[in-house]
C-alpha positions as CSV (number, residue, x, y, z in Angstrom):
1,M,-1.5,-4.6,18.4
2,I,-4.8,-5.3,19.8
3,P,-5.9,-2.1,21.3
4,V,-5.0,-0.4,18.3
5,L,-6.5,-2.6,15.6
6,F,-10.2,-2.3,18.2
7,G,-9.6,1.3,18.9
8,V,-9.6,1.6,15.0
9,L,-12.5,-0.8,14.7
10,T,-14.3,0.7,16.9
11,V,-14.5,4.2,15.3
12,T,-14.7,2.4,12.1
13,F,-18.3,0.9,13.3
14,I,-19.1,5.2,15.0
15,L,-18.1,6.0,11.5
16,S,-20.4,4.3,9.3
17,R,-23.3,4.6,11.6
18,S,-22.5,8.1,11.3
19,I,-22.3,8.9,6.8
20,P,-25.4,9.7,4.9
21,G,-27.8,7.7,3.4
22,D,-29.5,4.5,4.2
23,P,-28.1,1.3,3.7
24,V,-30.6,-1.0,4.5
25,L,-32.9,1.0,1.3
26,A,-28.8,0.6,-0.8
27,L,-29.3,-2.7,0.2
28,I,-33.0,-3.9,-0.7
29,Q,-31.8,-1.6,-4.2
30,A,-29.1,-3.6,-5.0
31,R,-31.5,-6.8,-5.0
32,G,-33.4,-5.4,-8.5
33,L,-36.9,-4.4,-5.7
34,R,-37.5,-0.1,-6.2
35,N,-41.6,-0.2,-5.6
36,F,-41.6,-2.2,-2.1
37,P,-43.7,-2.6,0.3
38,I,-42.8,-0.7,4.2
39,E,-42.5,-4.5,5.3
40,V,-39.9,-5.7,3.1
41,Y,-38.3,-2.8,4.8
42,N,-38.4,-3.7,8.2
43,Q,-37.7,-7.1,7.5
44,T,-34.4,-6.1,5.8
45,V,-33.8,-3.8,9.2
46,S,-34.6,-7.1,11.5
47,Q,-32.1,-9.5,9.2
48,L,-29.4,-6.8,9.3
49,G,-29.7,-6.6,13.3
50,L,-30.0,-3.0,13.1
51,D,-33.1,-2.9,15.4
52,D,-31.0,-4.4,18.3
53,P,-29.3,-2.6,20.6
54,I,-26.4,-0.6,19.7
55,V,-24.0,-3.0,22.0
56,V,-25.2,-6.1,20.2
57,Q,-25.1,-4.4,17.5
58,Y,-21.0,-3.2,18.0
59,F,-20.3,-7.1,18.9
60,R,-22.0,-8.8,16.1
61,F,-19.8,-6.2,13.8
62,L,-16.8,-7.1,15.3
63,E,-17.7,-11.0,14.6
64,E,-18.6,-11.1,11.8
65,L,-15.2,-9.1,11.0
66,F,-13.0,-11.5,12.2
67,T,-15.1,-14.6,10.9
68,G,-14.5,-13.4,7.4
69,N,-18.4,-12.4,6.8
70,W,-18.2,-9.5,5.0
71,G,-21.7,-9.4,3.4
72,V,-21.8,-8.2,-0.2
73,S,-21.5,-5.3,-2.4
74,I,-24.5,-2.9,-2.9
75,S,-22.9,-0.7,-5.4
76,I,-20.3,-1.1,-6.7
77,D,-20.9,-5.0,-8.1
78,R,-24.3,-5.9,-6.8
79,N,-24.6,-8.4,-4.5
80,E,-20.6,-9.6,-5.2
81,P,-19.4,-11.1,-2.0
82,V,-17.0,-7.9,-0.4
83,W,-14.4,-11.0,0.1
84,D,-14.5,-11.7,-3.7
85,L,-14.8,-8.0,-4.5
86,I,-11.3,-7.2,-2.3
87,M,-9.3,-10.5,-3.9
88,Q,-10.2,-9.6,-7.3
89,R,-8.5,-5.7,-6.6
90,L,-5.5,-6.8,-4.0
91,P,-3.5,-8.7,-5.9
92,R,-2.9,-5.6,-8.4
93,T,-1.9,-2.8,-5.4
94,I,0.4,-6.2,-3.7
95,D,2.1,-5.7,-7.6
96,L,2.3,-2.7,-7.8
97,T,3.5,-1.9,-3.8
98,L,6.3,-4.9,-3.7
99,F,7.7,-3.5,-7.3
100,S,8.0,-0.2,-6.4
101,L,9.6,-0.8,-2.8
102,F,12.0,-3.3,-3.9
103,I,13.3,-0.5,-6.5
104,G,12.8,2.1,-4.0
105,A,14.3,0.8,-1.3
106,Y,17.4,-0.2,-3.1
107,L,18.0,2.8,-4.5
108,G,17.3,5.2,-1.4
109,I,20.0,2.6,0.9
110,K,23.1,2.7,-2.4
111,L,22.2,6.1,-2.7
112,G,22.1,7.4,1.1
113,I,25.3,5.6,1.4
114,K,27.0,7.4,-0.8
115,A,26.1,10.7,-0.1
116,A,26.7,10.2,3.4
117,T,30.1,8.7,2.2
118,H,30.5,12.2,-0.3
119,R,29.3,14.1,2.6
120,R,29.4,18.2,0.6
121,E,30.3,16.1,-2.6
122,T,28.7,16.4,-5.8
123,P,26.7,12.9,-4.9
124,D,25.6,14.2,-2.2
125,T,24.1,17.4,-4.0
126,I,22.6,15.3,-6.0
127,V,21.0,12.6,-3.9
128,R,19.7,15.0,-1.4
129,G,18.5,17.3,-4.3
130,L,16.4,14.4,-6.0
131,A,15.4,13.6,-2.3
132,I,13.6,16.8,-1.9
133,L,12.2,17.3,-5.1
134,G,10.7,13.3,-4.7
135,V,9.0,14.5,-1.2
136,S,7.5,17.8,-2.5
137,I,5.9,16.9,-5.5
138,P,2.9,15.8,-5.0
139,I,2.7,12.3,-6.5
140,F,-0.4,12.6,-8.4
141,F,1.1,15.7,-10.3
142,L,3.8,13.5,-10.9
143,G,2.2,10.8,-12.5
144,M,0.3,13.6,-14.4
145,T,3.6,15.1,-16.1
146,L,4.7,11.2,-17.1
147,Q,1.4,10.5,-18.2
148,Y,1.6,13.6,-20.9
149,L,5.5,13.1,-21.4
150,F,5.9,9.9,-22.0
151,G,2.4,8.9,-23.2
152,V,1.1,11.8,-25.2
153,L,4.0,13.7,-26.1
154,F,6.1,10.9,-26.5
155,P,4.2,8.4,-26.6
156,I,6.5,5.2,-25.3
157,F,4.5,4.0,-22.8
158,D,0.6,3.7,-22.6
159,P,-0.3,6.3,-19.8
160,V,-3.4,4.2,-19.0
161,G,-4.9,0.7,-17.3
162,H,-2.2,-2.0,-16.8
163,S,-2.0,-4.0,-20.1
164,S,-3.0,-3.1,-24.1
165,A,-7.1,-3.2,-24.9
166,I,-5.8,-6.0,-27.1
167,Y,-5.5,-8.6,-24.4
168,N,-7.8,-9.9,-22.3
169,D,-6.5,-10.7,-18.7
170,P,-5.1,-14.3,-18.0
171,P,-8.2,-16.7,-16.6
172,L,-8.0,-16.2,-12.4
173,V,-6.3,-18.3,-11.0
174,T,-4.4,-16.4,-8.1
175,G,-5.7,-12.7,-8.9
176,F,-1.3,-11.5,-9.4
177,Y,-1.1,-11.2,-13.2
178,I,2.1,-12.1,-13.8
179,I,1.8,-15.7,-12.2
180,D,-1.7,-16.1,-13.8
181,A,0.0,-15.4,-17.4
182,L,2.5,-18.2,-16.3
183,I,0.4,-20.7,-15.3
184,A,-1.9,-20.3,-18.6
185,G,1.1,-19.8,-21.0
186,E,0.4,-16.8,-22.3
187,W,4.0,-15.3,-21.5
188,Y,3.8,-12.4,-23.9
189,K,1.3,-10.5,-21.7
190,I,3.6,-10.3,-19.2
191,G,6.5,-8.5,-20.7
192,D,3.2,-5.7,-21.5
193,Y,2.3,-6.0,-18.1
194,I,5.8,-5.1,-16.7
195,W,5.8,-2.4,-19.6
196,H,2.4,-0.6,-18.4
197,M,3.3,-0.6,-14.8
198,V,6.5,0.9,-15.4
199,L,5.3,4.7,-14.9
200,P,3.7,3.6,-12.2
201,V,5.9,2.1,-10.2
202,F,8.4,4.9,-11.0
203,C,6.0,7.6,-9.3
204,L,5.7,5.4,-6.4
205,S,9.3,4.1,-5.9
206,F,10.6,7.6,-6.5
207,V,8.9,8.9,-3.5
208,M,9.7,5.8,-1.3
209,F,13.4,6.7,-2.8
210,S,13.4,10.1,-1.8
211,S,12.3,9.1,2.3
212,I,14.5,6.2,2.7
213,S,17.4,8.0,1.3
214,R,17.1,10.6,3.5
215,H,17.1,8.7,6.2
216,T,20.1,6.7,5.2
217,R,22.0,9.4,4.6
218,S,21.3,10.9,8.2
219,S,21.8,7.8,9.7
220,M,25.1,6.8,8.1
221,L,26.6,10.1,9.0
222,E,25.3,9.6,12.8
223,E,27.5,6.0,12.9
224,L,29.8,7.4,11.2
225,N,31.3,9.5,13.7
226,R,31.0,7.0,16.5
227,D,34.0,6.1,17.9
228,Y,33.4,2.2,17.2
229,V,33.8,3.3,13.2
230,R,37.2,5.6,14.0
231,T,38.7,2.6,15.9
232,A,38.0,0.6,13.0
233,R,39.8,2.8,10.8
234,A,42.3,3.2,13.6
235,K,43.2,-1.0,13.2
236,G,43.4,-0.2,9.7
237,C,40.1,-1.5,8.1
238,K,39.7,-0.8,4.6
239,E,36.8,2.3,4.3
240,K,34.6,-0.6,2.2
241,D,34.8,-2.8,5.1
242,V,34.4,-0.1,7.6
243,I,30.8,0.6,6.3
244,K,29.8,-2.0,4.9
245,G,30.8,-4.2,7.2
246,H,30.3,-2.1,10.6
247,A,28.4,1.2,10.2
248,L,25.4,-0.2,7.6
249,Q,24.3,-2.9,10.2
250,N,23.6,-0.1,12.6
251,A,22.5,2.6,10.4
252,L,20.0,0.3,8.7
253,I,17.5,0.1,11.8
254,P,15.7,3.5,11.0
255,T,15.9,2.7,7.5
256,I,14.0,0.0,8.0
257,T,11.6,1.0,10.1
258,I,10.5,4.1,7.1
259,A,11.1,1.2,4.6
260,G,8.3,-0.8,6.1
261,F,6.3,2.0,6.9
262,N,6.2,3.1,3.3
263,F,5.3,-0.3,2.2
264,A,2.3,-0.4,4.2
265,S,1.3,3.6,3.6
266,A,1.6,2.2,-0.6
267,L,-0.1,-0.6,-0.3
268,A,-3.1,0.5,1.5
269,G,-3.1,4.4,0.5
270,S,-2.1,3.7,-3.4
271,F,-5.4,5.1,-4.8
272,F,-3.6,8.2,-5.8
273,I,-1.5,6.4,-8.2
274,E,-4.8,4.3,-9.2
275,V,-6.9,6.3,-10.0
276,T,-4.0,8.6,-11.8
277,F,-3.6,5.4,-13.8
278,G,-6.2,3.6,-14.5
279,I,-5.5,0.9,-12.5
280,V,-7.7,-1.4,-10.6
281,G,-6.7,-2.3,-7.2
282,I,-8.1,-1.6,-3.2
283,G,-6.9,2.4,-3.9
284,Q,-9.3,2.5,-6.4
285,L,-12.2,0.6,-4.6
286,F,-11.9,3.0,-1.9
287,I,-12.6,5.8,-4.0
288,D,-15.8,4.0,-5.3
289,A,-17.2,2.5,-1.9
290,I,-16.6,6.2,-0.7
291,F,-18.4,7.9,-3.3
292,L,-21.1,5.0,-3.9
293,T,-21.6,5.0,-0.6
294,D,-20.8,0.9,-0.5
295,Y,-20.5,0.3,3.7
296,W,-19.8,-3.2,3.5
297,V,-17.1,-2.8,1.0
298,L,-15.5,0.5,3.5
299,T,-16.0,-1.3,6.5
300,A,-14.2,-4.3,5.0
301,L,-11.3,-2.4,3.5
302,V,-10.8,-0.1,6.4
303,F,-10.2,-3.5,8.1
304,L,-7.6,-4.9,5.9
305,I,-5.6,-1.8,5.6
306,T,-5.3,-1.7,9.7
307,I,-4.4,-5.6,9.5
308,I,-1.9,-4.5,6.9
309,F,-0.4,-1.8,9.3
310,I,0.3,-3.6,12.4
311,L,1.5,-6.6,10.5
312,V,3.9,-4.7,8.9
313,N,4.8,-3.4,11.7
314,L,5.2,-6.4,13.8
315,I,7.6,-7.5,10.7
316,T,9.8,-4.3,11.6
317,D,10.1,-5.2,15.3
318,I,11.2,-8.6,14.5
319,I,13.7,-7.3,11.5
320,Y,15.5,-5.5,14.4
321,A,16.0,-8.0,16.9
322,R,17.8,-10.1,13.4
323,I,19.7,-6.9,12.5
324,D,21.1,-5.7,16.4
325,P,21.3,-8.5,18.7
326,R,21.0,-6.0,21.4
327,I,17.4,-5.6,20.5
328,M,15.3,-7.9,23.0
329,Y,11.3,-8.6,23.8
330,T,10.9,-9.7,27.2
């Protein structure tokens, strides 16, 4: 984990110094200065330490990231601390990702088992067809299709945003819309929020379901052909007990890997859904940081996404050992 983290941060440092543009000039302009003497520019360069040797800059870069000194936004929300800016957006992305993961993983595992136990029958054909459809259609195209069908042609859902225009966000406490609405006693906003999240959650969960169901099906088929399953059946065990008590536990190991990867990928790369549905999260923030060349925000987001991937991989490894006692880490 540690070499991966430092490898990503090293590449990020190199790329951040290679991106076209002048962060010093952008920072000065963010402070409201337009016509300024060259002394101001040189002083800002010295304050940022950009006149130090590149090795010194690199270790200062690492120190600032690990101590939470992520700087301020220079173009997205000028002079807003980067940490505060990310914490305002991150809960919305976590909501979207967790809802999608729970739905996608539940349906993917249930229907993957159904397909494996009814191989080459109608349930298997339907599940495999949906899985192929989910991995084939670009997620933004699926989102735009649903927006047109259920937002324009049949206006059931609001196709843009996370809440109705007549509602303001509840007072910021935790950043999570549902929790903040509960704290503020504004219960009516919770239903409105969930109603707006139906289409984006469906898109993201459908993609997760597609990969999870395919891997669950293949893992179950492999386990159902093993000797211990034949022995359990020969001893008279019920088919339900054979599947849930014996085969499923072993088949879940590769499925957990895919579910963990899907969670990390969705949390880090949800910008397709967020841009399509106008949801203000870290995906949208990432796009803004790239187009507006906000170096401090971009660097902090890369660092955060790397931490997310590493932690998810660690949690996945721990779950392995809990599910299968034969797996030990020494």
